[in-house]
C-alpha positions as CSV (number, residue, x, y, z in Angstrom):
1,M,-0.1,-0.1,0.1
2,M,1.7,3.5,-0.9
3,R,0.8,6.2,1.4
4,H,1.6,9.6,0.9
5,S,-0.6,11.8,3.8
6,L,-3.1,10.9,6.4
7,S,-6.5,12.4,5.4
8,G,-8.9,13.1,8.3
9,V,-10.6,9.9,7.5
10,S,-7.7,8.0,7.4
11,L,-6.6,8.9,10.8
12,L,-9.5,7.6,12.5
13,A,-9.0,4.0,10.1
14,L,-5.6,4.3,11.5
15,A,-6.6,4.9,14.7
16,A,-8.7,1.9,14.9
17,S,-5.9,-0.3,13.3
18,L,-3.2,0.7,15.8
19,S,-5.7,-0.7,18.7
20,P,-5.6,-3.9,19.5
21,Y,-9.3,-4.0,20.2
22,S,-9.7,-2.5,16.5
23,A,-13.4,-3.2,15.8
24,M,-14.7,-1.3,19.0
25,A,-12.4,1.2,18.5
26,Q,-13.6,1.6,14.7
27,D,-17.1,1.7,16.1
28,A,-16.3,4.3,19.0
29,A,-14.0,6.4,16.3
30,A,-17.2,6.8,14.2
31,A,-19.6,8.0,16.5
32,S,-17.0,10.0,18.5
33,T,-17.2,13.8,18.4
34,L,-13.4,13.9,19.8
35,E,-11.0,12.9,17.2
36,P,-8.4,10.4,17.9
37,I,-4.8,11.7,19.0
38,I,-2.5,10.4,16.4
39,I,1.4,11.4,17.4
40,T,3.7,11.5,14.9
41,A,6.8,12.8,17.1
42,T,7.6,9.6,17.9
43,K,9.2,8.9,14.2
44,R,6.1,7.1,13.0
45,S,2.4,7.1,13.7
46,E,0.7,6.0,16.5
47,D,-2.3,6.7,18.6
48,Y,-1.1,8.3,21.8
49,F,-3.4,6.4,24.3
50,L,-1.4,3.2,23.5
51,L,2.3,5.1,24.2
52,P,3.8,4.4,27.4
53,S,4.3,7.9,27.6
54,T,2.6,11.2,28.3
55,A,1.8,13.1,25.0
56,D,-0.4,16.1,24.2
57,I,-1.5,17.3,21.0
58,A,-2.8,21.1,19.8
59,D,-4.5,21.2,16.3
60,T,-4.8,24.7,14.5
61,D,-8.3,25.5,15.7
62,V,-7.2,25.4,19.5
63,L,-3.9,27.6,18.4
64,L,-5.9,30.4,17.1
65,S,-8.6,30.4,20.0
66,R,-6.0,31.3,22.3
67,D,-4.3,33.9,19.8
68,I,-0.8,31.8,19.5
69,D,1.5,32.9,16.7
70,T,4.5,32.0,18.0
71,V,6.3,28.6,19.7
72,A,6.6,30.9,23.2
73,D,2.9,30.9,23.6
74,L,2.5,26.9,23.9
75,D,2.4,27.6,27.4
76,R,-0.7,28.8,27.7
77,I,-2.2,25.2,26.5
78,F,-0.3,22.5,27.6
79,P,0.4,22.1,31.7
80,D,3.5,21.3,33.2
81,V,5.1,23.8,30.6
82,N,6.8,27.3,31.0
83,I,8.2,28.9,28.0
84,R,10.0,32.3,28.1
85,S,12.5,34.4,26.3
86,R,15.5,34.6,28.0
87,S,16.9,38.3,27.1
88,S,15.7,37.8,23.5
89,R,13.6,35.6,21.4
90,A,17.1,34.1,20.2
91,Y,17.8,32.5,23.7
92,A,14.5,30.6,24.5
93,N,13.9,28.6,27.8
94,F,11.8,25.9,27.8
95,T,11.0,24.0,31.5
96,I,8.7,21.0,31.1
97,R,8.5,18.8,33.8
98,G,11.0,21.3,35.9
99,Q,13.6,20.6,33.3
100,A,14.6,24.1,32.6
101,S,17.0,25.7,29.7
102,L,19.5,27.1,31.8
103,D,22.0,26.7,29.1
104,F,21.4,29.9,26.7
105,Y,22.3,28.4,23.3
106,N,21.2,24.3,24.1
107,P,17.6,24.6,25.4
108,S,16.5,21.4,27.2
109,T,13.5,21.1,24.7
110,Q,13.7,20.3,21.3
111,V,11.9,21.4,18.4
112,Y,11.1,20.1,14.9
113,V,9.3,20.9,11.9
114,D,8.2,18.6,9.8
115,G,11.3,16.3,11.4
116,L,13.8,18.7,10.9
117,P,15.3,20.0,14.0
118,Q,15.4,23.7,14.7
119,D,18.3,25.7,15.2
120,S,18.3,26.7,18.7
121,F,18.0,30.9,17.1
122,N,14.7,29.6,15.9
123,L,13.0,27.9,18.6
124,T,10.4,30.8,19.7
125,R,10.2,32.3,16.5
126,A,6.4,32.4,15.0
127,L,4.7,29.3,13.9
128,P,4.6,28.5,10.1
129,G,2.0,29.0,7.5
130,G,0.0,25.7,6.8
131,L,-0.3,24.9,10.3
132,E,-1.6,21.3,11.3
133,S,-1.1,20.4,14.5
134,V,1.8,20.6,17.3
135,E,2.4,18.0,19.3
136,L,4.7,17.4,22.6
137,L,6.2,14.9,23.9
138,Y,6.7,14.9,27.4
139,G,9.8,14.1,29.6
140,P,13.4,12.7,28.4
141,Q,13.5,11.4,24.9
142,G,17.4,10.4,24.9
143,S,16.5,7.0,23.2
144,L,15.2,8.8,19.9
145,Y,16.1,12.2,19.9
146,G,19.5,12.2,21.6
147,R,21.3,15.2,23.7
148,G,19.1,18.2,24.4
149,A,15.7,16.5,24.7
150,I,15.9,16.2,28.5
151,G,12.1,18.1,29.1
152,G,10.5,16.5,26.2
153,V,10.0,17.4,22.1
154,I,7.9,19.7,20.5
155,N,6.9,18.5,17.0
156,I,5.5,21.0,14.6
157,V,3.3,19.8,11.8
158,T,2.2,21.3,8.5
159,R,0.0,19.9,5.6
160,K,1.8,18.9,2.6
161,P,0.7,20.3,-0.7
162,D,-1.4,17.7,-2.8
163,N,-3.9,18.0,-5.5
164,E,-5.9,20.1,-4.0
165,A,-5.2,23.8,-5.0
166,R,-6.0,26.2,-2.0
167,F,-4.8,29.5,-1.1
168,G,-5.8,31.3,2.1
169,F,-4.9,33.7,4.9
170,D,-5.2,34.5,8.5
171,A,-4.6,38.4,9.5
172,N,-5.3,40.0,13.1
173,L,-4.7,43.2,14.4
174,T,-4.7,44.5,18.1
175,N,-4.4,47.1,20.3
176,E,-0.1,45.9,20.2
177,G,0.0,45.3,17.0
178,G,-0.9,42.7,14.1
179,G,0.4,40.1,11.5
180,G,-1.2,36.9,10.0
181,T,0.2,34.5,7.4
182,F,-0.8,34.0,3.7
183,H,-0.4,30.2,2.4
184,A,-1.0,28.7,-0.8
185,S,-1.0,25.3,-2.5
186,T,-1.5,24.0,-6.3
187,P,-0.8,20.8,-8.0
188,L,2.3,21.9,-10.7
189,I,1.7,18.4,-12.3
190,E,-1.9,16.3,-11.5
191,D,-0.8,13.2,-9.4
192,V,2.9,13.7,-9.7
193,L,4.1,17.0,-8.4
194,Y,3.3,19.6,-6.1
195,G,4.2,22.8,-4.7
196,D,3.3,25.8,-1.8
197,A,4.0,28.9,-0.2
198,S,3.9,30.6,2.8
199,L,4.4,34.2,4.5
200,S,4.0,35.2,7.8
201,L,4.3,38.4,9.7
202,L,4.3,39.0,13.3
203,D,4.4,43.1,14.1
204,T,4.0,44.0,17.7
205,K,4.2,47.7,18.8
206,D,7.0,49.1,21.6
207,M,6.0,47.9,24.9
208,Y,8.2,50.0,27.3
209,T,9.0,53.6,27.3
210,T,12.5,54.6,28.0
211,T,14.2,57.1,31.1
212,T,14.4,59.6,28.5
213,G,11.2,59.1,26.8
214,A,12.0,56.9,24.2
215,D,9.6,54.1,22.9
216,V,11.4,50.5,23.0
217,G,10.4,46.7,23.2
218,G,8.4,45.8,19.6
219,T,9.8,43.1,17.5
220,R,9.0,42.5,13.8
221,D,9.5,39.0,12.5
222,V,9.1,38.2,8.9
223,N,9.4,34.7,7.7
224,G,8.6,32.8,4.2
225,Q,9.1,29.7,2.7
226,V,8.4,27.7,-0.4
227,R,8.3,23.8,-1.0
228,L,8.2,21.4,-4.2
229,R,6.6,17.7,-3.3
230,Y,7.4,14.7,-5.8
231,A,4.8,12.5,-5.0
232,P,3.5,10.4,-7.9
233,T,0.2,8.5,-7.2
234,D,0.7,4.6,-6.9
235,S,4.4,5.3,-6.5
236,P,6.8,4.7,-3.5
237,W,8.4,7.7,-3.5
238,D,7.5,11.1,-1.5
239,V,10.1,13.8,-1.7
240,T,9.8,17.1,-0.3
241,V,12.1,20.1,-0.6
242,S,11.6,23.1,1.3
243,A,13.8,26.4,1.4
244,G,13.1,29.2,3.8
245,R,14.2,32.8,5.0
246,G,13.3,34.7,8.0
247,H,14.3,38.3,9.4
248,V,13.8,39.7,12.9
249,S,14.3,43.4,13.9
250,S,14.1,43.8,17.5
251,T,14.5,46.1,20.4
252,E,13.2,43.5,23.1
253,E,16.1,43.5,25.1
254,Y,15.3,46.6,27.5
255,F,14.8,46.1,30.6
256,V,12.9,48.0,33.2
257,L,14.0,48.4,36.7
258,E,12.1,47.1,39.5
259,S,10.8,50.2,40.9
260,M,9.3,51.3,37.4
261,L,7.5,47.4,36.6
262,N,4.3,49.3,36.4
263,D,4.7,51.9,34.6
264,R,7.0,50.0,32.4
265,I,10.0,52.3,32.0
266,A,13.3,50.4,30.9
267,F,16.4,51.1,31.9
268,D,18.0,53.8,28.8
269,A,20.9,51.3,27.6
270,P,21.1,50.3,24.0
271,S,19.7,47.4,23.1
272,E,18.8,46.3,19.7
273,Y,19.4,43.2,17.1
274,D,18.8,41.9,13.8
275,L,18.4,38.3,13.3
276,D,18.6,37.1,9.9
277,T,17.6,33.2,9.3
278,W,18.0,30.3,5.8
279,N,17.0,27.0,5.9
280,L,17.3,24.3,3.5
281,G,15.6,20.9,3.8
282,I,14.9,17.8,2.4
283,N,12.4,15.1,3.1
284,A,12.6,11.8,1.3
285,A,10.6,9.0,2.2
286,Y,10.4,5.4,0.1
287,D,7.4,3.2,1.2
288,L,8.5,-0.4,1.0
289,G,4.9,-1.6,2.2
290,F,5.7,-3.2,5.2
291,A,7.9,-0.4,6.2
292,T,9.3,3.6,5.3
293,I,12.6,4.8,4.5
294,T,13.1,8.2,5.1
295,A,16.1,10.7,4.7
296,L,15.9,14.0,6.1
297,T,18.6,16.7,5.1
298,G,18.9,20.2,6.9
299,Y,20.6,23.1,7.0
300,Q,20.3,26.2,8.8
301,K,22.1,29.8,9.1
302,S,21.7,32.4,11.8
303,D,23.4,35.8,12.1
304,L,22.5,37.7,15.2
305,D,23.2,41.1,14.7
306,R,23.2,41.8,18.5
307,T,23.8,45.3,21.0
308,V,22.5,44.6,24.6
309,F,23.1,46.9,27.3
310,G,25.4,49.2,25.2
311,T,27.8,46.1,24.4
312,Y,28.1,45.1,20.3
313,T,28.4,41.0,20.6
314,P,27.4,39.7,16.9
315,E,27.2,35.6,16.8
316,K,27.0,33.5,14.1
317,Q,25.9,29.9,13.8
318,W,25.5,27.0,10.8
319,T,24.5,23.5,11.2
320,L,23.7,20.4,9.1
321,S,21.9,17.6,9.5
322,Q,21.2,14.1,8.2
323,E,18.9,11.4,9.3
324,L,18.7,7.8,7.9
325,R,16.0,5.9,9.2
326,I,13.7,3.2,8.5
327,A,10.1,2.6,10.6
328,S,7.4,-0.3,10.2
329,N,4.1,1.0,8.9
330,P,1.6,1.2,11.2
331,D,-0.9,-0.6,9.4
332,Q,0.6,-4.1,8.6
333,G,-0.8,-5.4,11.9
334,S,2.7,-7.0,12.4
335,P,3.7,-8.0,16.3
336,V,6.3,-5.7,16.2
337,D,6.5,-2.1,15.1
338,Y,9.8,-0.3,15.2
339,V,12.0,2.6,14.0
340,A,16.0,2.3,13.7
341,G,18.3,4.6,12.1
342,L,21.9,7.0,11.9
343,Y,22.1,10.7,12.4
344,Y,24.7,12.9,12.1
345,Q,24.7,16.9,12.8
346,H,27.8,19.6,11.9
347,L,27.6,22.9,14.3
348,D,29.7,25.8,13.8
349,F,29.6,28.9,16.0
350,T,31.4,32.5,16.3
351,R,30.9,34.9,18.5
352,T,32.5,38.5,18.9
353,V,33.3,41.3,21.4
354,P,34.9,43.8,19.7
355,I,35.1,45.9,22.8
356,A,36.8,43.4,24.2
357,N,38.7,42.2,21.4
358,Q,37.4,38.6,21.9
359,T,36.4,36.1,19.5
360,S,35.5,32.4,20.2
361,R,34.4,29.6,18.2
362,Q,33.3,26.2,17.9
363,K,32.6,23.4,15.7
364,I,30.9,20.3,17.3
365,D,30.2,16.5,15.3
366,S,27.8,14.5,16.5
367,Y,27.2,11.2,15.5
368,A,24.6,8.6,16.9
369,L,22.4,5.4,16.4
370,F,19.5,4.7,17.3
371,G,16.4,2.1,17.5
372,D,12.9,1.9,19.1
373,V,11.0,-1.1,19.6
374,T,7.1,-2.1,20.5
375,W,6.2,-5.3,21.0
376,H,2.7,-6.3,20.9
377,A,2.9,-9.1,23.7
378,T,-0.7,-9.8,24.0
379,D,-3.5,-8.3,22.7
380,R,-3.6,-6.0,25.8
381,L,0.1,-5.6,26.6
382,D,2.8,-3.3,24.8
383,I,6.7,-3.4,25.6
384,S,8.6,-1.1,24.2
385,P,12.5,-1.0,25.0
386,G,14.8,1.7,22.9
387,L,18.6,2.6,23.0
388,R,20.4,5.6,21.6
389,L,24.1,5.9,21.2
390,D,25.8,9.3,20.8
391,Y,29.1,10.4,20.4
392,E,30.0,14.0,19.7
393,R,33.5,15.7,19.6
394,A,33.9,19.6,19.8
395,T,37.1,21.8,19.3
396,A,37.3,25.3,20.4
397,E,39.3,28.3,19.9
398,A,39.4,31.4,21.9
399,V,41.6,34.9,20.1
400,G,41.7,37.8,21.9
401,G,42.3,38.9,25.2
402,V,41.3,35.3,26.4
403,N,43.4,32.6,23.8
404,F,43.2,28.7,24.0
405,N,42.5,25.9,21.7
406,G,40.9,22.9,22.4
407,D,38.8,19.7,22.1
408,N,36.8,17.1,23.9
409,A,34.6,14.3,23.0
410,F,31.8,12.6,24.9
411,T,29.7,9.5,24.4
412,A,26.7,8.8,26.2
413,L,24.4,5.9,26.1
414,S,20.5,6.8,26.5
415,P,18.3,3.7,27.4
416,K,14.4,3.5,27.4
417,L,12.0,1.0,28.4
418,G,8.1,1.3,28.7
419,A,5.2,-1.1,29.1
420,S,1.5,-0.1,28.9
421,Y,-1.2,-2.5,29.5
422,G,-5.0,-2.5,28.5
423,L,-7.0,-3.0,31.8
424,T,-10.2,-2.9,29.3
425,D,-10.9,-1.2,26.4
426,E,-11.2,2.2,27.8
427,W,-8.3,2.1,31.1
428,R,-5.0,1.9,30.0
429,V,-1.8,1.9,32.5
430,Y,1.9,2.4,31.9
431,G,5.3,2.8,33.2
432,L,8.3,4.1,31.9
433,L,12.0,4.1,32.6
434,S,13.7,6.4,30.0
435,T,17.2,8.7,30.3
436,G,18.4,11.6,28.5
437,F,21.9,14.0,28.6
438,K,23.2,17.4,27.3
439,A,27.0,16.9,26.1
440,G,29.6,18.6,27.6
441,G,31.5,21.2,26.0
442,F,33.3,24.8,26.2
443,T,31.5,27.4,27.1
444,R,30.2,29.8,24.7
445,N,30.6,33.5,26.7
446,V,34.3,33.7,26.9
447,T,35.9,36.4,29.0
448,S,38.6,37.1,31.2
449,A,36.1,36.6,34.4
450,N,35.8,32.8,33.2
451,N,37.2,30.6,36.0
452,A,36.7,27.2,33.5
453,F,36.4,27.1,29.8
454,T,34.7,23.5,29.9
455,Y,31.8,21.7,31.4
456,D,30.8,17.6,31.8
457,P,27.8,16.3,30.1
458,Q,24.9,16.5,32.3
459,H,22.7,13.1,32.4
460,T,19.1,12.6,33.8
461,Y,17.4,9.1,34.8
462,N,13.4,9.7,34.8
463,G,10.8,7.2,36.3
464,E,7.3,7.9,35.0
465,V,3.9,6.3,35.9
466,G,0.6,6.8,33.9
467,L,-2.8,6.4,33.4
468,K,-5.0,6.8,30.5
469,Y,-8.5,6.7,30.2
470,R,-10.8,7.1,26.6
471,D,-14.7,6.5,26.8
472,E,-16.2,4.0,23.9
473,A,-18.2,7.3,22.6
474,G,-15.1,9.3,22.5
475,L,-16.0,12.0,24.6
476,L,-13.9,12.2,27.1
477,E,-10.0,11.5,27.4
478,V,-8.2,11.6,30.6
479,Q,-4.4,11.3,30.9
480,L,-2.6,11.0,34.5
481,S,0.9,10.8,35.2
482,A,3.3,11.2,37.8
483,Y,7.2,11.2,37.4
484,Y,10.6,11.8,39.4
485,N,14.0,12.5,37.4
486,V,17.8,12.5,39.1
487,T,19.9,14.9,36.7
488,K,23.3,14.4,37.3
489,D,26.1,17.4,36.7
490,Y,23.6,20.2,35.8
491,Q,24.4,22.4,33.4
492,M,23.5,26.2,34.1
493,F,24.8,29.4,33.4
494,V,26.8,30.8,36.8
495,D,28.3,34.3,37.8
496,V,26.6,37.4,37.6
497,Q,25.3,39.5,34.4
498,P,27.0,40.3,31.8
499,W,29.6,37.9,32.8
500,Q,28.2,34.6,32.8
501,Y,29.3,31.3,31.6
502,L,28.1,27.8,31.5
503,Q,29.4,25.4,34.5
504,N,28.3,22.3,36.2
505,V,26.4,23.1,39.6
506,G,25.7,19.6,41.0
507,E,22.7,17.5,41.2
508,V,19.1,18.7,40.7
509,T,15.9,16.1,41.2
510,A,12.3,16.5,40.0
511,K,8.9,15.3,40.3
512,G,5.4,15.8,40.5
513,I,2.0,14.9,38.5
514,D,0.7,16.0,35.6
515,L,-3.3,15.8,34.7
516,K,-4.8,16.5,31.4
517,V,-8.5,16.2,30.4
518,R,-10.4,16.5,26.9
519,A,-14.0,16.4,27.3
520,K,-17.3,17.1,25.1
521,P,-19.9,16.8,27.5
522,T,-22.6,17.3,24.7
523,E,-22.0,18.2,21.2
524,E,-21.7,21.8,21.2
525,F,-19.9,22.6,25.2
526,G,-15.9,21.5,25.0
527,I,-13.8,21.6,27.7
528,T,-9.7,21.0,27.7
529,A,-8.2,21.5,31.2
530,G,-4.3,21.1,32.3
531,L,-3.1,20.9,35.8
532,A,0.8,20.1,37.1
533,Y,2.6,20.0,40.2
534,N,6.0,19.7,40.3
535,H,9.0,20.1,42.3
536,T,12.7,20.6,41.4
537,R,15.3,21.3,43.9
538,F,19.0,21.0,44.2
539,T,19.7,18.3,45.9
540,D,23.5,18.6,45.6
541,Y,24.7,22.0,45.1
542,D,28.4,22.2,44.0
543,N,29.3,25.9,41.9
544,P,32.5,25.9,40.8
545,V,32.5,29.7,40.9
546,T,31.8,30.1,44.5
547,P,32.5,26.8,46.6
548,G,31.7,28.1,49.8
549,T,28.2,28.7,48.7
550,D,25.4,26.0,48.9
551,F,22.0,26.0,47.2
552,T,21.2,23.0,47.9
553,G,17.3,22.6,48.7
554,N,16.7,25.9,46.8
555,T,14.3,25.9,43.6
556,V,15.6,25.5,40.2
557,P,15.2,28.7,38.1
558,Y,12.5,29.3,35.8
559,A,10.6,25.9,37.5
560,P,7.3,27.0,38.8
561,E,5.5,24.7,41.2
562,F,2.1,24.9,39.9
563,T,0.5,25.1,36.4
564,A,-2.8,25.0,35.1
565,N,-4.6,25.6,31.6
566,L,-8.3,25.6,31.2
567,L,-10.2,26.0,27.6
568,L,-14.2,26.2,27.5
569,D,-16.0,26.7,24.5
570,Y,-19.4,26.1,23.4
571,R,-21.2,26.3,20.3
572,F,-24.3,27.6,18.7
573,E,-25.7,26.8,15.5
574,L,-27.2,29.8,13.5
575,E,-30.2,30.1,11.4
576,S,-30.6,30.1,7.5
577,G,-27.3,29.1,6.7
578,R,-25.6,31.8,8.9
579,G,-22.5,29.3,10.7
580,A,-22.2,29.3,14.1
581,L,-20.9,31.2,17.3
582,V,-18.5,30.0,19.3
583,P,-17.7,31.8,22.5
584,Y,-14.5,31.0,24.5
585,A,-12.7,31.3,28.0
586,G,-9.2,30.4,28.1
587,L,-7.8,30.4,31.7
588,T,-3.8,30.1,32.5
589,Y,-1.9,29.9,35.8
590,V,1.6,29.6,36.9
591,S,2.8,29.8,40.1
592,E,5.6,31.3,42.2
593,H,8.9,30.6,40.3
594,Y,12.8,32.2,40.5
595,F,15.1,33.8,37.7
596,D,18.1,32.8,39.6
597,E,19.6,30.2,42.3
598,T,19.5,32.1,45.3
599,N,15.9,32.3,45.1
600,T,15.9,36.0,45.8
601,I,14.7,37.4,42.3
602,G,11.5,35.9,40.6
603,Q,8.0,36.6,39.8
604,K,4.9,35.9,41.9
605,G,2.0,33.5,41.2
606,Y,-0.4,34.6,38.6
607,A,-3.5,33.7,36.2
608,L,-4.4,35.3,32.7
609,L,-8.1,35.1,31.5
610,D,-8.4,35.2,27.8
611,L,-12.2,35.4,26.4
612,G,-13.6,35.5,22.5
613,V,-16.1,34.7,20.2
614,K,-15.7,33.2,16.5
615,W,-18.0,33.3,14.0
616,E,-17.5,30.2,11.6
617,L,-19.5,31.1,8.5
618,D,-18.5,27.3,7.2
619,D,-15.0,25.3,6.7
620,K,-13.4,28.2,4.7
621,V,-13.9,31.2,6.6
622,T,-14.1,32.4,10.4
623,A,-13.7,35.7,12.2
624,E,-13.4,36.2,15.7
625,A,-12.9,38.8,18.3
626,F,-10.8,38.5,21.5
627,V,-9.0,39.8,24.7
628,T,-6.1,38.2,26.1
629,N,-4.7,39.0,29.7
630,V,-8.3,40.3,30.3
631,F,-7.3,42.2,33.5
632,D,-3.8,43.7,32.4
633,K,-1.8,41.3,34.7
634,T,1.6,42.9,35.0
635,Y,4.1,40.2,35.2
636,T,7.8,39.9,34.6
637,T,9.4,37.1,32.3
638,Y,12.8,37.4,33.2
639,G,15.1,39.2,35.6
640,F,18.8,39.3,36.8
641,Q,21.0,41.6,39.3
642,Y,23.0,44.0,37.4
643,P,26.0,45.8,39.3
644,G,25.1,48.9,40.7
645,L,21.5,48.9,39.0
646,G,20.1,46.2,41.4
647,N,17.1,43.9,39.6
648,L,15.9,44.2,36.2
649,Y,13.4,42.5,34.3
650,Q,11.3,42.0,31.1
651,L,8.0,42.0,31.3
652,G,4.9,40.0,29.6
653,Q,2.7,41.4,27.3
654,G,-0.4,43.3,28.9
655,R,-4.2,43.6,27.9
656,T,-4.6,42.9,24.3
657,I,-7.2,43.5,22.5
658,G,-8.2,42.5,18.8
659,G,-9.9,40.9,15.8
660,R,-8.8,38.2,13.5
661,I,-9.7,36.7,10.0
662,N,-9.4,33.7,8.6
663,M,-10.1,32.3,4.9
664,T,-9.5,29.3,3.0
665,F,-9.9,29.1,-0.8
């Protein structure tokens, strides 16, 4: 059977075929008002209900309803997730299940778009055009993804061009700016060759006034992409070639003194940057019938022209990645499903500080061999082992005030063992042991203040148990999980700004519980709710910069103890073919959290309320009015202590009132 894409109908069929009790699942799916969740982030199509882990997904409708335009906004819909830009969107801080990204350059969560890994400078950029869904795998994913996937993996899925000619746009205008996405897709040679193009614009107004009266803090983000897809009907080949270009121009790196938070008055130190990005990708798949061979090639280049706090610190990076894998096709009914592959990546990074006559450069080569298997031991029991072997070699040099040359190599073995068991057709339990790591290497912030220029690998060991429920009618889905993990040689930036650099600081332990519910009590009423408790602490703090200082017992920065999300919507059908009105309300809560290991700089708990109403004329035209952060809550997203100035912060978006229109033809 030759397959190139999964339609909405085939998703239902696939969900049923994946289940060991397929006949009952088929009947349930047909009557369901909640679509089954199909996850592809595991590098093969799987029903999330059967996975021995926690996974979540948000489709386009949910993202639009919460006015989510960037990856950084996703924590408003996913529980136990906190995403913030640290200083600028080029340095993303992802915290999932307490695993914070305290390394500016290597976040603890990996982001993929259509199977291709994203460069660290691109992680919190605007979401791409033609978006279908965003998937999230919780917890260490070392056996499949290797280094960096400590907190989890975010997989962004777009719709491939096909025989259907279509174009459309999504545009919004608010009191804080505006933006939109245009996308077009068409067959170039019917049943053989297809193409599409997308263009996205995100333009936010200045959100601060400086002490001298200048308006700053705005960002303009423009992204474009074109794709060609070769997928002849009845052919095993499916090849997509993509090319994209992006540009960000921003003054968001201004910081507000603690005494001026409510007035949003920023300290007047020149801070601006331009970020140019280029990307090329090839996704080539060949369907063998029983399995599919996939080759993914990605190239990304980033040029960050940055001035922060009056200091010019440009950075350049390019990466080349190649993955070759084979994955069993899920519709074969085999007792064993699998994915196995090879991976290679080269990274080249340069940072310059002209005022200090300092240049540092790194080259990193990564190699990996991985495999993951699901054995359907019985009609209810699945056992899922996995293993990945990584080898990484880093070379570094510094020229200027500090001079050195060095190289180092690291090897990591990341095993996984999961099992899930169907207690009944509706209830399923699972257990999981998984691992993850972050490679060692050389700090990229080379200054004369560094006590050391190298750091060791970081390893995480995770245990998790969970319970899943999906009722026969498809009206209710529940995921409940509890986890406990320990991280050795935890990596984070130490010392004070602007002289921070990366080092190991000892042991961190994270434990918690998270709950996710999707429900359709009636055909009109929808509920999505998430609640998470997380306890992440330094359990053996050892900082080489201040060997006499012990923060054992302190909360790890950017790891809130409680997070919660709630989305309610109700559908009113209008008469005479006028479509439907869908009012909705969304609530996000983040408890108190800190921005440093001393636990003296942080943000108290806060809740944000979003309200809106959407008019769906039909499946091609929708319009909506919305208000985000209804009560105009002032909250901080990043903070640090600067010598002579005290505590400085960046603020979250205030009340935003706007409208959106979405049309597809």
